C-alpha positions as CSV (number, residue, x, y, z in Angstrom):
1,X,19.9,-1.3,-35.9
2,X,16.2,-2.4,-36.1
3,X,17.1,-5.8,-34.6
4,X,18.8,-4.1,-31.6
5,X,15.9,-1.7,-31.1
6,X,13.4,-4.7,-31.4
7,X,15.5,-6.7,-28.9
8,X,15.6,-3.8,-26.5
9,X,11.9,-3.3,-26.7
10,X,11.4,-7.0,-25.9
11,X,13.6,-6.7,-22.9
12,X,11.7,-3.5,-21.8
13,X,8.4,-5.3,-22.4
14,X,9.4,-8.3,-20.2
15,X,10.6,-5.9,-17.5
16,X,7.3,-4.0,-17.5
17,X,5.4,-7.3,-17.1
18,X,7.4,-8.0,-14.0
19,X,9.8,-10.8,-13.2
20,X,8.1,-11.9,-10.0
21,X,5.0,-13.8,-9.4
22,X,1.8,-11.9,-8.7
23,X,0.4,-11.8,-5.2
24,X,-2.5,-14.0,-4.5
25,X,-5.4,-13.1,-2.3
26,X,-4.1,-15.2,0.6
27,X,-0.3,-14.7,0.3
28,X,2.5,-12.9,-1.2
29,X,5.3,-10.6,0.0
30,X,3.1,-7.8,1.2
31,X,-0.5,-7.6,2.4
32,X,-2.6,-4.7,3.7
33,X,-5.2,-4.7,6.5
34,X,-7.2,-1.5,6.8
35,X,-8.7,0.0,10.0
36,X,-12.1,1.3,9.0
37,X,-14.4,2.9,11.6
38,X,-14.2,0.2,14.4
39,X,-13.1,-2.9,12.6
40,X,-10.1,-4.5,10.8
41,X,-10.7,-5.3,7.1
42,X,-10.3,-8.1,6.6
43,X,-10.6,-9.3,10.2
44,X,-9.1,-12.7,9.4
45,X,-6.2,-13.1,6.9
46,X,-4.2,-16.2,5.9
47,X,-0.6,-15.5,4.6
48,X,2.6,-17.4,3.9
49,X,5.6,-17.2,6.2
50,X,7.8,-14.3,5.3
51,X,4.9,-12.0,4.3
52,X,4.8,-8.4,5.6
53,X,1.5,-7.2,6.8
54,X,0.8,-3.5,6.8
55,X,-2.0,-2.0,8.8
56,X,-3.4,1.3,7.5
57,X,-5.7,3.6,9.4
58,X,-8.4,4.9,7.0
59,X,-11.1,5.4,9.6
60,X,-12.2,8.4,11.5
61,X,-10.4,7.8,14.8
62,X,-7.0,6.6,16.1
63,X,-6.4,2.8,16.4
64,X,-3.7,0.3,17.3
65,X,-2.8,-3.2,16.1
66,X,-1.6,-4.9,19.3
67,X,-1.0,-8.6,19.7
68,X,-3.1,-10.5,22.3
69,X,-1.5,-11.7,25.5
70,X,0.6,-14.8,24.9
71,X,1.2,-14.1,21.2
72,X,4.9,-14.4,20.3
73,X,6.5,-12.5,18.9
74,X,4.5,-9.7,20.5
75,X,3.8,-6.6,18.5
76,X,2.2,-3.2,19.1
77,X,1.8,-0.4,16.5
78,X,1.2,2.3,19.0
79,X,-1.5,4.9,18.2
80,X,-2.1,5.2,14.5
81,X,-3.8,8.5,13.7
82,X,-6.8,8.8,11.4
83,X,-6.5,10.6,8.1
84,X,-7.3,14.3,8.3
85,X,-6.5,17.7,6.9
86,X,-3.8,20.2,7.9
87,X,-3.0,23.8,6.9
88,X,-0.3,24.2,4.3
89,X,2.2,27.1,4.6
90,X,0.1,29.2,2.1
91,X,-3.1,29.2,4.1
92,X,-4.8,26.3,2.2
93,X,-5.6,22.8,3.5
94,X,-4.2,19.5,2.4
95,X,-5.2,15.9,3.2
96,X,-3.0,13.8,5.4
97,X,-2.9,10.0,5.3
98,X,-3.6,7.9,8.3
99,X,-0.9,6.2,10.3
100,X,0.4,2.8,9.3
101,X,2.4,0.0,10.8
102,X,4.2,-3.0,9.2
103,X,5.4,-6.4,10.5
104,X,6.9,-9.4,8.8
105,X,5.5,-12.8,10.0
106,X,8.3,-15.3,9.7
107,X,7.0,-18.4,11.6
108,X,3.8,-20.4,10.9
109,X,1.1,-20.0,13.5
110,X,-2.0,-18.1,14.5
111,X,-1.5,-14.5,15.6
112,X,-4.5,-12.8,17.3
113,X,-4.6,-9.1,17.8
114,X,-6.8,-6.2,18.8
115,X,-7.1,-2.4,19.0
116,X,-6.3,-1.3,22.5
117,X,-8.8,1.6,22.2
118,X,-11.7,-0.3,20.8
119,X,-11.1,-4.1,21.2
120,X,-13.3,-4.5,24.2
121,X,-16.1,-1.9,23.5
122,X,-16.4,-2.5,19.8
123,X,-15.0,-6.1,19.4
124,X,-12.2,-4.7,17.2
125,X,-10.2,-7.9,16.8
126,X,-8.3,-9.7,14.1
127,X,-6.5,-12.9,13.3
128,X,-3.5,-13.6,11.0
129,X,-2.9,-17.3,10.2
130,X,0.6,-17.9,8.8
131,X,1.2,-21.0,6.7
132,X,4.6,-22.5,5.7
């Protein structure tokens, strides 16, 4: 019985360590770009084809992640609200997360984008470079 328990713990230990490779700083299956104040962070990101990028609004106002003219495939997150607070049913308040939007980039290339609200006035622009 000790052998079976030991074997089971080894299997559990291997599963806990993960069977997939860890994400690198420049690639992986999922990457996040935050919208903070009036900028994308990071503003430039290099990823591998097949990676999903998630934009998360953590700033103080609504933003968008909208592809520049001529970028294909075109994308537009629509208005992503800023985090805030709301009343709960019992009269207290609770924090709400900001809006988010995800897109998977399948083809290598350079994808430029901007916030439709702040891209011109605050130079809120970004670039995603997709490698094979």
